[in-house]
Z-matrix of the N, CA and C atoms (Angstrom, degrees):
N
C 1 1.579
C 2 1.529 1 109.88
N 3 1.348 2 118.34 1 139.33
C 4 1.349 3 121.97 2 168.90
C 5 1.518 4 112.96 3 -52.92
N 6 1.381 5 121.42 4 146.92
C 7 1.503 6 122.48 5 -175.39
C 8 1.534 7 111.64 6 -54.52
N 9 1.359 8 118.88 7 -39.92
C 10 1.511 9 117.70 8 -179.70
C 11 1.535 10 110.19 9 -62.90
N 12 1.254 11 120.07 10 -38.07
C 13 1.421 12 122.62 11 -178.73
C 14 1.516 13 112.59 12 -68.92
N 15 1.342 14 116.54 13 -39.97
C 16 1.390 15 125.21 14 177.28
C 17 1.504 16 112.98 15 -62.87
N 18 1.408 17 115.62 16 -47.98
C 19 1.468 18 117.94 17 -177.60
C 20 1.535 19 108.52 18 -66.87
N 21 1.263 20 120.49 19 -38.78
C 22 1.411 21 123.54 20 -179.17
C 23 1.599 22 110.54 21 -57.63
N 24 1.312 23 112.79 22 -44.49
C 25 1.450 24 123.10 23 -178.78
C 26 1.498 25 108.71 24 -66.86
N 27 1.355 26 120.57 25 -45.20
C 28 1.424 27 121.73 26 175.82
C 29 1.536 28 113.19 27 -61.97
N 30 1.217 29 119.38 28 -41.09
C 31 1.449 30 122.12 29 177.63
C 32 1.544 31 111.21 30 -63.75
N 33 1.349 32 114.71 31 -42.30
C 34 1.448 33 119.52 32 177.85
C 35 1.501 34 112.72 33 -64.48
N 36 1.328 35 120.23 34 -26.60
C 37 1.426 36 123.05 35 178.13
C 38 1.554 37 114.34 36 -82.49
N 39 1.319 38 114.20 37 -10.57
C 40 1.447 39 122.24 38 -176.07
C 41 1.548 40 112.31 39 -86.27
N 42 1.346 41 116.25 40 155.11
C 43 1.438 42 118.36 41 169.58
C 44 1.417 43 117.54 42 -88.88
N 45 1.365 44 114.96 43 -29.55
C 46 1.460 45 123.39 44 178.90
C 47 1.463 46 110.02 45 -135.76
N 48 1.267 47 117.05 46 138.71
C 49 1.467 48 126.70 47 176.24
C 50 1.517 49 109.64 48 -100.33
N 51 1.364 50 117.78 49 121.26
C 52 1.457 51 122.35 50 173.16
C 53 1.465 52 107.42 51 -104.11
N 54 1.312 53 119.88 52 110.71
C 55 1.472 54 126.07 53 -174.97
C 56 1.509 55 106.29 54 -104.30
N 57 1.330 56 118.65 55 129.43
C 58 1.389 57 129.36 56 174.50
C 59 1.461 58 114.28 57 -120.23
N 60 1.338 59 118.34 58 116.31
C 61 1.449 60 122.38 59 -179.07
C 62 1.519 61 109.22 60 -116.39
N 63 1.313 62 113.67 61 120.66
C 64 1.435 63 122.95 62 177.46
C 65 1.436 64 115.15 63 -100.44
N 66 1.303 65 119.67 64 -140.79
C 67 1.456 66 123.43 65 -176.34
C 68 1.567 67 111.08 66 -111.01
N 69 1.404 68 115.67 67 11.42
C 70 1.484 69 119.29 68 176.98
C 71 1.511 70 105.97 69 -125.94
N 72 1.305 71 115.48 70 150.49
C 73 1.459 72 117.67 71 -179.01
C 74 1.553 73 107.88 72 -83.97
N 75 1.259 74 120.39 73 -29.94
C 76 1.439 75 125.53 74 176.52
C 77 1.518 76 115.28 75 88.81
N 78 1.314 77 114.58 76 -162.93
C 79 1.457 78 123.19 77 -174.28
C 80 1.518 79 106.42 78 -67.43
N 81 1.349 80 115.61 79 133.12
C 82 1.491 81 121.97 80 179.56
C 83 1.461 82 114.90 81 -108.36
N 84 1.331 83 118.25 82 122.33
C 85 1.402 84 124.73 83 178.57
C 86 1.557 85 110.63 84 -69.51
N 87 1.344 86 117.33 85 120.33
C 88 1.357 87 122.60 86 -174.01
C 89 1.576 88 113.84 87 -60.22
N 90 1.287 89 113.75 88 -37.15
C 91 1.544 90 114.14 89 -177.07
C 92 1.560 91 110.19 90 -72.76
N 93 1.288 92 120.69 91 -26.92
C 94 1.406 93 116.25 92 -177.43
C 95 1.527 94 113.71 93 -109.38
N 96 1.344 95 116.24 94 -21.68
C 97 1.482 96 123.26 95 -173.84
C 98 1.512 97 113.94 96 75.29
N 99 1.368 98 114.15 97 10.49
C 100 1.488 99 119.61 98 176.97
C 101 1.586 100 114.11 99 -105.47
N 102 1.261 101 115.98 100 151.63
C 103 1.476 102 122.41 101 177.50
C 104 1.554 103 106.79 102 -65.90
N 105 1.390 104 113.84 103 156.12
C 106 1.405 105 117.57 104 172.67
C 107 1.582 106 113.93 105 -60.56
N 108 1.260 107 115.08 106 -33.60
C 109 1.460 108 117.48 107 177.47
C 110 1.430 109 109.66 108 -69.59
N 111 1.273 110 121.30 109 -43.77
C 112 1.559 111 118.72 110 175.41
C 113 1.416 112 113.20 111 -65.47
N 114 1.289 113 122.89 112 -35.17
C 115 1.611 114 122.86 113 173.55
C 116 1.462 115 103.06 114 -63.60
N 117 1.280 116 126.92 115 -50.00
C 118 1.453 117 125.54 116 -176.45
C 119 1.599 118 109.39 117 -54.56
N 120 1.311 119 113.53 118 -47.31
C 121 1.517 120 119.45 119 -179.51
C 122 1.451 121 107.66 120 -59.58
N 123 1.386 122 119.26 121 -50.22
C 124 1.403 123 119.31 122 -178.26
C 125 1.547 124 115.20 123 -56.75
N 126 1.369 125 115.15 124 -40.54
C 127 1.443 126 122.59 125 176.64
C 128 1.527 127 110.85 126 -61.51
N 129 1.326 128 113.34 127 -45.12
C 130 1.513 129 116.64 128 177.86
C 131 1.513 130 115.11 129 -60.18
N 132 1.357 131 112.89 130 -42.27
C 133 1.512 132 116.99 131 178.27
C 134 1.534 133 109.69 132 -68.08
N 135 1.251 134 119.43 133 -45.12
C 136 1.586 135 118.84 134 -175.76
C 137 1.515 136 106.98 135 -71.04
N 138 1.326 137 118.65 136 -25.45
C 139 1.469 138 119.14 137 -179.27
C 140 1.460 139 112.99 138 -92.45
N 141 1.332 140 113.59 139 8.63
C 142 1.502 141 120.21 140 177.25
C 143 1.472 142 116.40 141 54.15
N 144 1.399 143 113.60 142 41.19
C 145 1.474 144 119.71 143 179.78
C 146 1.465 145 111.33 144 -79.69
N 147 1.332 146 114.93 145 155.53
C 148 1.482 147 116.28 146 172.60
C 149 1.634 148 104.43 147 -75.41
N 150 1.342 149 107.86 148 132.74
C 151 1.454 150 115.74 149 -174.74
C 152 1.550 151 113.23 150 -106.24
N 153 1.185 152 123.03 151 138.28
C 154 1.440 153 130.34 152 166.09
C 155 1.491 154 107.13 153 -121.09
N 156 1.296 155 120.03 154 110.07
C 157 1.529 156 121.46 155 -176.90
C 158 1.527 157 110.06 156 -113.61
N 159 1.355 158 111.34 157 134.76
C 160 1.383 159 122.01 158 -178.28
C 161 1.545 160 112.01 159 -126.29
N 162 1.306 161 117.81 160 123.13
C 163 1.478 162 119.90 161 -171.64
C 164 1.483 163 108.66 162 -123.56
N 165 1.338 164 120.99 163 129.35
C 166 1.419 165 127.26 164 -178.07
C 167 1.574 166 104.13 165 -64.50
N 168 1.344 167 114.77 166 128.13
C 169 1.450 168 124.53 167 176.71
C 170 1.517 169 108.63 168 -64.93
N 171 1.403 170 115.00 169 138.97
C 172 1.480 171 118.27 170 179.51
C 173 1.535 172 112.97 171 -62.01
N 174 1.336 173 115.25 172 -15.47
C 175 1.462 174 115.02 173 178.59
C 176 1.523 175 114.38 174 -99.57
N 177 1.311 176 119.61 175 13.88
C 178 1.417 177 127.48 176 -175.35
C 179 1.548 178 108.18 177 -65.20
N 180 1.345 179 115.57 178 138.42
C 181 1.506 180 117.59 179 -178.93
C 182 1.550 181 110.11 180 -75.79
N 183 1.315 182 118.17 181 98.95
C 184 1.461 183 122.13 182 -178.32
C 185 1.494 184 110.04 183 -128.68
N 186 1.273 185 116.85 184 165.79
C 187 1.489 186 122.99 185 177.31
C 188 1.477 187 109.27 186 -101.68
N 189 1.318 188 113.34 187 168.99
C 190 1.521 189 121.51 188 -171.55
C 191 1.535 190 110.25 189 -65.04
N 192 1.248 191 116.84 190 -31.22
C 193 1.553 192 118.49 191 -179.67
C 194 1.517 193 111.59 192 -72.43
N 195 1.298 194 117.85 193 -8.55
C 196 1.508 195 121.73 194 -179.20
C 197 1.545 196 111.16 195 -94.58
N 198 1.343 197 114.53 196 1.15
C 199 1.478 198 119.07 197 -177.74
C 200 1.508 199 110.09 198 -107.30
N 201 1.364 200 115.83 199 139.09
C 202 1.525 201 119.81 200 173.41
C 203 1.442 202 111.07 201 -59.52
N 204 1.373 203 118.16 202 132.12
C 205 1.425 204 124.12 203 -179.68
C 206 1.509 205 114.03 204 -106.48
N 207 1.284 206 112.83 205 -22.96
C 208 1.481 207 115.91 206 -178.07
C 209 1.559 208 108.65 207 -74.86
N 210 1.355 209 118.77 208 124.54
C 211 1.467 210 118.66 209 -178.02
C 212 1.507 211 117.11 210 -57.55
N 213 1.353 212 113.69 211 -41.91
C 214 1.453 213 119.48 212 -177.81
C 215 1.614 214 109.85 213 -67.78
N 216 1.323 215 115.87 214 -41.83
C 217 1.481 216 119.34 215 176.94
C 218 1.518 217 111.53 216 -69.51
N 219 1.341 218 118.03 217 -29.50
C 220 1.362 219 120.32 218 178.74
C 221 1.568 220 111.11 219 -69.11
N 222 1.348 221 114.96 220 -39.88
C 223 1.460 222 118.64 221 171.70
C 224 1.515 223 113.75 222 -59.61
N 225 1.348 224 115.49 223 -42.78
C 226 1.433 225 120.86 224 178.95
C 227 1.553 226 113.06 225 -62.53
N 228 1.423 227 110.04 226 -42.60
C 229 1.444 228 114.29 227 177.88
C 230 1.512 229 111.84 228 -63.11
N 231 1.319 230 120.46 229 -45.78
C 232 1.467 231 121.34 230 179.68
C 233 1.454 232 113.05 231 -60.40
N 234 1.377 233 116.18 232 -40.08
C 235 1.503 234 117.67 233 179.63
C 236 1.441 235 108.93 234 -67.01
N 237 1.388 236 120.75 235 -39.91
C 238 1.425 237 121.55 236 -175.45
C 239 1.554 238 107.61 237 -68.02
N 240 1.340 239 116.48 238 -45.77
C 241 1.488 240 116.63 239 177.79
C 242 1.530 241 111.26 240 -59.49
N 243 1.312 242 122.78 241 -43.86
C 244 1.429 243 125.49 242 174.86
C 245 1.428 244 113.27 243 -52.39
N 246 1.423 245 116.79 244 -47.76
C 247 1.450 246 122.13 245 178.71
C 248 1.495 247 115.21 246 -60.21
N 249 1.328 248 112.86 247 -47.84
C 250 1.495 249 118.27 248 179.45
C 251 1.528 250 108.88 249 -62.26
N 252 1.304 251 118.38 250 -49.30
C 253 1.507 252 121.36 251 -174.07
C 254 1.557 253 110.93 252 -66.97
N 255 1.287 254 117.99 253 -28.20
C 256 1.388 255 117.25 254 178.93
C 257 1.528 256 113.67 255 -87.95
N 258 1.240 257 122.28 256 -10.94
C 259 1.415 258 124.43 257 179.84
C 260 1.531 259 113.87 258 -106.62
N 261 1.325 260 117.29 259 -18.25
C 262 1.453 261 119.01 260 -175.38
C 263 1.481 262 113.79 261 -138.97
N 264 1.299 263 118.78 262 157.20
C 265 1.421 264 123.73 263 171.70
C 266 1.551 265 104.71 264 -72.37
N 267 1.298 266 119.78 265 123.75
C 268 1.476 267 122.15 266 -176.22
C 269 1.575 268 104.18 267 -124.19
N 270 1.344 269 113.22 268 147.08
C 271 1.408 270 121.94 269 171.74
C 272 1.493 271 107.32 270 -99.36
N 273 1.395 272 113.37 271 125.98
C 274 1.436 273 118.27 272 175.51
C 275 1.544 274 110.33 273 -85.12
N 276 1.298 275 116.06 274 141.82
C 277 1.486 276 118.81 275 176.78
C 278 1.475 277 111.12 276 -129.91
N 279 1.319 278 116.13 277 156.59
C 280 1.443 279 124.45 278 -173.97
C 281 1.550 280 112.83 279 -108.51
N 282 1.335 281 115.16 280 -41.89
C 283 1.457 282 122.71 281 -175.41
C 284 1.510 283 108.63 282 -134.60
N 285 1.415 284 116.52 283 165.15
C 286 1.420 285 117.16 284 177.15
C 287 1.533 286 116.62 285 -63.33
N 288 1.325 287 114.62 286 -27.95
C 289 1.415 288 117.14 287 174.38
C 290 1.582 289 113.05 288 -70.19
N 291 1.316 290 115.03 289 -36.19
C 292 1.426 291 121.61 290 -178.95
C 293 1.552 292 107.03 291 -68.88
N 294 1.409 293 116.40 292 -40.58
C 295 1.426 294 124.50 293 175.75
C 296 1.560 295 110.76 294 -58.51
N 297 1.307 296 116.18 295 -47.43
C 298 1.478 297 121.18 296 -173.37
C 299 1.524 298 106.02 297 -68.61
N 300 1.242 299 122.82 298 -40.95
C 301 1.423 300 126.92 299 173.40
C 302 1.539 301 114.68 300 -59.42
N 303 1.244 302 116.81 301 -45.42
C 304 1.380 303 118.64 302 179.81
C 305 1.550 304 114.25 303 -70.13
N 306 1.289 305 115.85 304 -40.25
C 307 1.453 306 121.49 305 174.43
C 308 1.517 307 110.67 306 -59.06
N 309 1.326 308 117.90 307 -48.98
C 310 1.424 309 125.55 308 178.53
C 311 1.578 310 108.38 309 -49.79
N 312 1.324 311 112.73 310 -55.29
C 313 1.470 312 119.85 311 -174.92
C 314 1.599 313 110.69 312 -65.29
N 315 1.317 314 115.21 313 -30.39
C 316 1.439 315 116.50 314 -175.78
C 317 1.565 316 111.51 315 -78.31
N 318 1.306 317 114.13 316 -30.31
C 319 1.395 318 122.20 317 176.62
C 320 1.549 319 118.60 318 -87.10
N 321 1.342 320 115.34 319 -6.08
C 322 1.471 321 120.76 320 -179.89
C 323 1.483 322 114.49 321 -71.06
């Protein structure tokens, strides 16, 4: 199966969707123009899954290679982040340890 088909199926099979949005848009599916993460999110919403959303805080200590450089993908990332943050209660995280702790607590 193409990656987009596989991830949609995996999300549909799950009870809870854990979405993590960092500072890169990620791999873009050619047929939709959307990142795999955004496709997963859309599947979770349309499948009425329980969502746990985690968004990297804008003040997180990161390096330049961790930030989206492509202007078009940066626009998509910002729009996606804005959509998620306006529609859901999101936990902001600073570091991978902070994220791991928040995910554990959210799923407990």
